[in-house]
C-alpha positions in Angstrom: 116.0 77.8 80.2 112.3 77.5 79.4 111.5 77.3 83.1 113.4 80.5 83.8 111.6 82.3 81.0 108.2 81.2 82.3 109.0 82.4 85.8 110.1 85.8 84.5 107.0 86.1 82.4 104.8 85.3 85.4 106.6 87.6 87.8 104.6 90.6 88.9 106.5 93.8 88.0 106.0 97.3 86.7 105.4 95.8 83.3 102.4 93.9 84.6 98.9 95.1 84.1 97.5 97.2 87.0 94.8 95.0 88.4 93.7 93.6 91.7 95.3 90.2 91.4 98.7 91.5 90.4 98.8 94.0 93.1 97.6 91.6 95.8 100.2 89.0 94.7 103.1 91.3 94.4 104.3 91.1 98.1 103.6 87.3 98.1 105.1 86.2 94.8 108.3 84.7 96.1 109.9 83.3 99.2 112.1 86.4 99.5 109.1 88.7 99.2 107.1 86.9 101.9 110.1 86.8 104.2 110.3 90.6 104.0 106.7 91.0 104.8 107.1 88.9 107.9 110.2 90.8 109.0 108.4 94.1 108.5 105.6 92.8 110.8 108.2 91.6 113.4 109.8 95.1 113.4 106.4 96.6 114.3 106.5 94.6 117.5 110.3 94.8 118.2 110.6 98.5 117.6 107.3 100.3 118.3 107.1 103.5 116.3 110.5 103.1 114.8 109.4 99.9 113.1 106.6 101.8 111.4 109.1 104.4 110.0 111.5 101.6 108.9 108.6 99.9 107.1 108.0 103.2 105.2 111.6 103.4 104.3 111.6 99.8 103.2 108.7 100.5 100.9 110.6 103.5 99.4 113.7 101.3 98.8 111.6 98.5 97.3 109.9 100.9 94.8 113.3 102.4 94.0 114.6 98.9 93.1 111.5 98.4 90.8 112.0 101.7 89.0 115.7 100.8 88.5 114.7 97.6 86.8 116.3 95.5 89.6 114.9 92.8 91.8 112.8 94.4 94.6 114.2 92.1 97.2 116.2 92.2 99.4 115.2 95.7 100.4 115.7 95.3 104.2 119.3 96.6 103.8 121.2 99.5 105.3 118.8 100.3 108.2 120.1 103.9 108.8 119.2 104.7 105.2 115.8 103.1 105.5 115.2 105.1 108.7 116.2 108.3 106.9 113.9 107.6 103.9 111.1 106.8 106.3 111.6 110.0 108.3 111.8 112.2 105.2 108.6 110.8 103.8 106.9 111.0 107.2 107.9 114.7 107.4 106.2 115.1 104.0 103.0 113.6 105.3 103.0 115.9 108.3 103.7 118.9 106.0 100.7 118.0 103.7 98.3 117.3 106.5 99.2 120.1 108.9 97.2 122.9 107.1 94.0 120.8 107.1 94.5 119.7 110.7 95.1 123.3 111.8 91.9 124.4 110.0 89.9 121.6 111.6 91.2 122.5 115.1 90.3 126.1 114.5 86.9 125.3 113.0 86.0 123.1 116.0 87.2 125.6 118.5 85.4 128.5 116.9 82.3 126.5 115.8 82.9 127.5 112.2 81.3 125.3 109.6 83.2 127.1 106.9 86.6 126.3 108.5 85.6 122.7 109.0 84.6 122.4 105.3 87.9 124.0 104.3 89.7 121.5 106.5 87.9 118.6 104.9 88.9 119.9 101.4 92.5 120.4 102.5 92.8 116.9 104.1 91.2 115.3 101.0 93.6 117.1 98.7 96.6 116.1 100.9 95.5 112.4 100.8 95.2 112.5 97.0 98.6 114.3 96.6 100.7 112.2 98.9 101.2 109.2 96.5 102.3 111.8 93.9 105.3 112.8 95.9 105.9 109.4 97.5 106.5 107.5 94.2 108.5 110.3 92.6 110.8 110.5 95.7 111.6 106.9 95.1 113.2 107.7 91.8 116.3 109.5 93.0 115.6 110.2 96.7 115.3 113.9 96.0 113.5 115.6 99.0 112.6 118.4 96.6 110.0 116.1 95.1 108.2 116.1 98.5 107.7 119.7 99.4 105.8 120.8 96.3 102.1 119.9 96.9 100.8 121.5 93.7 103.3 119.5 91.6 102.5 116.3 93.4 98.7 116.9 93.0 99.2 117.7 89.3 101.0 114.5 88.7 98.3 112.5 90.4 95.6 114.1 88.2 97.7 113.6 85.1 98.0 109.9 85.8 94.3 109.7 85.1 92.3 106.5 85.4 95.3 104.4 86.4 95.8 106.6 89.5 92.2 106.1 90.6 92.5 102.4 89.9 95.5 102.3 92.1 93.5 104.0 94.9 90.6 101.5 94.5 93.1 98.6 94.7 94.7 100.1 97.8 91.4 100.6 99.5 90.4 97.0 98.8 93.7 95.9 100.3 93.2 98.1 103.3 89.7 96.6 103.9 91.1 93.1 103.5 94.0 93.7 105.9 91.6 94.0 108.8 90.9 90.3 108.4 94.3 89.9 110.2 92.5 91.0 113.4 90.8 87.6 113.4 94.2 85.9 114.1 94.3 87.2 117.7 95.2 90.7 116.3 98.7 89.5 115.6 97.8 88.7 112.0 97.0 92.4 111.4 100.7 93.2 111.8 101.4 91.0 108.8 98.4 92.1 106.7 99.1 95.7 107.4 102.6 95.4 106.0 101.2 93.5 103.0 98.7 96.3 102.5 101.5 99.0 102.5 103.4 97.0 99.9 100.3 96.5 97.7 99.7 100.2 97.8 103.3 101.0 97.0 103.3 98.7 94.0 99.9 99.9 92.7 100.9 103.6 92.8 104.3 102.9 91.3 102.7 101.1 88.5 100.2 103.9 87.8 102.8 106.6 87.8 105.5 104.7 85.9 102.9 104.0 83.1 101.9 107.6 82.9 105.2 109.4 83.5 107.7 106.6 82.6 109.5 107.0 85.9 112.9 105.3 85.9 115.6 105.4 88.6 118.9 106.8 87.2 121.1 104.3 88.9 121.9 102.3 92.0 120.4 103.2 95.4 122.5 105.5 97.4 
């Protein structure tokens, strides 16, 4: 019994402090977690393109488990559902970035510095807002959480310092993930999946601390 309690107290979860070590260790803290990182990397090779979408769906499912207070793993279950979650959230990313990309294209075509500046502002706002819808979609898988950019951006700003700390951790993980290129490039497949999961955990922690997000029940 004492051993079990110690392990539970040391496990990285949404109750853990949002700091670099916890976020970096989250996807590596158990054999099950490491196995899922490796399988995510394998799917990037086995199913080009589709594997990326499945990894996004896996991250959604994993965070949903966290918000429901359950074990995060296994989350590689029900692949059609993972694909659906991945496609829904990918659609949201396209929706958020499309106005900025359209302005950038027009600005470059017309040689308009004003349109290019507007494009930069829109793309920056989209980047800031995306974690705001991504984490909230994980609560109950409600697509309505995605297609409301102003609400997503407001939630990000309301999360305050924790949100920006999550961004800093995610950027550090992104930079570190490129070290995987040193392993003949193959290692980057593993480190990139690790980075996605670090980011998912960091933003889920930031938002759950501020908005007290909780999943209403079992995954559907």
